N, C-alpha and C positions, 0 to 999 in steps of 0.2 A: 298682798293684803287686799281684802275685798271691802268695797264701800257700797252701802245700800244705794239702790237707784231710785227709790221712791219712799214716800211717807208710809210708816207702818199702818196697817188696817186693824190689827189685833193688839191689845195690850199684852196678852199672854195666851198660853194654850187654853187656859180655863175660859177666858173671854172668847177665844175662837170657837170653843165648844158650845158656848151659849148662843153665839151667832149662827153656828151651823145648825143647832137644834131648831131654830125658827124656820129653816128650809125643809125640815123633816116632819112637820106637824101632822101630816096626813097619815103617818104610821102610828100615831098615839094609841089608837083603838085596835091595832092589829097585833097578831102574834109575832113579836120581834125579838131577836137576840142581837145585841150590840157586841161586836168583836173588835177589840183594840189591838193594833200592832204596837207592842212595847219597844222602847219606853215612851217615845214622844207622843204616841197616839192615845195613851191612857188618860191624861187630863182632859183631852178633847172628848173622848168617848164617855168619860164619867158624866160630863154635863149633858150629853145627848141621852144617855141611859136614864138619868134622873128626870129629864124633861119628858121622855116618852113612857116612863114607868116600865122600862124594859130590863131584862137580865143583861148583865155585863160580864163578858169573858174575854179571852185572848185568842189571837191567832198569831203565832210567832213566826216572823219572816225576816230574813236578814240578807243584806247585800253580799254578793260575792266580790270582795275587793280585788282590784288590779294589783298584781305583785309590784312592789316598789312605788306604787302610787295608790295607796289604800283609800284616798278620798273619792276615787272613781270606782266604778263597778262594771262587771261584765255579765251580770245576771243576779239571781237571788234564789234562796232556798227557804222552804217553809218547814214547819215543825213535823209534818207527816212525811217528809222526804221529797216533796214536790220541788223540781228544779226548773227555772225559766232562764234560758240563756239569751243574752243580747248578741245575736249572730253577727250583726254589723260590727260591733266592738271586737268580738272575738276574731273576726277576720282581719281587722286592722292590727290587733296585738300579736297574732301569730303564736299564741301560747301552745305549748306541747300538751298532750293528754295528761302527762305526769303533773305539770303545773296546775292544770284545771282540777284534777282529782285532789291534789293537795289542798287547794283553796276550799273546795267543796267539803272535804273532811274537817278542816279547821272550823268552818262555819257551822257544820252539823254539831260539832262538839260544843260550840258556843250556844247553839240553840238548845241542846240538851241541858246544859247548866242553867240556862235562863228558864227553861220549862220547869226544872226542879225547884228553882227559887220561887217562881210565881205560882205554880200549880201544885207542886208536891205530888201527892197521890190522888188529888181530886180529878175526876174524869172530865172529859170535854163536855161542854153544854150540847144538848140535843138541838140540832137545827133542822132536822128532817121536817119538811112541810111548813117551815117557818120562814120569815123574811130575815135574812142575815144582813145586817148593816156593818160593813167593814170600814174601820176608821183609822186614819193616820193624821199627823199634823200637817201634811202636805205631800204633793206628788211632784217630784223633779223629773226623773226618767220614767217612773211608773213600774219598774220591774219588781221592786219589793212588794208592791201591792198586787201585781199580776200573779206572783207566786202564792200570795195569801188567798187570792180569789180562786185559783185553781185548786188549792188545798181544801177550801170550804166547799167548793162545788162537789167534791167527792163525797161529802156528807149529805147530799141530796136536799138542800134547802128549797123552799118554794121559789125564792127569788134572792138574788144577791145585789145589794145596793152598796156601792162604794161612795163614802161621804168624807170629804176633806175640806178644811177651810180654804186652802189655796192650791192651785195646780198650774202647771204649764199646759198650754193647749196641746202640745205634742204628747204629753203623758196621758191626758184625758182621752185622746184619740186611741192610744195604745190600750188603755184599760177598758175602754168601751167595747173592745173586741171580745172581752172575756166576761165582764159584768153585765147585768141586766139594765143597770142604770148607774150613772155617775152624777153625784150632786156636789157642787162646790159653792162657796160664798163668792169667790173671785177666781176667774181663770184668766191667765195672761198669755199674750202672744210674744212676749219679750224673748229675744234670742238667747239671753243669758238669764237663767232663772235660779234664784236661791230662795228656798223656803224661809230662811231667817229674815229676809228683807221685809216680810209681811208682819213681823212681830216686833213690838217695841222692846219687850223683855224676852230675850232668847238665851237659852242655856242648854247644854247637854244634860238631859234629865237623868238623875241618879236612879238606881234600883230602889232605894229607900223611898223616894218620892213616888215612883211607880206603884210600889206596894201600898203606900199611903192612900193612893187613889182607890185601889181595890178595897181596902179596909173601910174607907168612907162610904163607898157604895154599899158594902155589906151591912154597915151600921144603919144607914138611912133606909135601905131596902127592908131590913128587919123591922125597924120602927114602923114603916108604912104598912106592914102586914100584921101588926098587933091590933086586934080588934078591941075596942073599948068594952068594959064590962056592961052587960045588959042591966037596965034598971028593973027592980022588982015590981 
């Protein structure tokens, strides 16, 4: 059983998103696309997108779980097929090529189902020559985010900013190798890092709540783009 090591900084992911948005105010007048890693990144990204008046979309990236120990991971896969391996973990595990390929195949199937659920036939947002802000609810190892960043980089954005409420210093160092900038509300050097420690209310976010975030952004974005009738 895990017991939190500190007082929570965020009430919820929505509160974390509002706090994170205050760190990103410089992007308000710029061409920005906010990309959430579902499911946990969506409530955070919703608040950032609303604060910046930016488009909200997804980049789906999933951990490659360690066989028989799925809470751990040996890398990550993104929705365009990008794979990032944690070579140090792979070396320790001694997994066979067959075991690795099996896990990759399983995660790709999960990503495909998730993409159909969240996106359907809707095309990816255009990020070419724009600032892509990639958001999750925290960075533990950083590999899920690294796969997402590599995936977005292939779409030729002007800049990639990784923004998360909380992160381990080790993960920030890893992600900084691939992203143009990493923004956090709090970064910790604690040797044992759990994203959940920083939230008072923490839960595994359901697909329904993730879809609710997208619907809320669409509704509020639509309303903000309705021009009032001109007076005669």
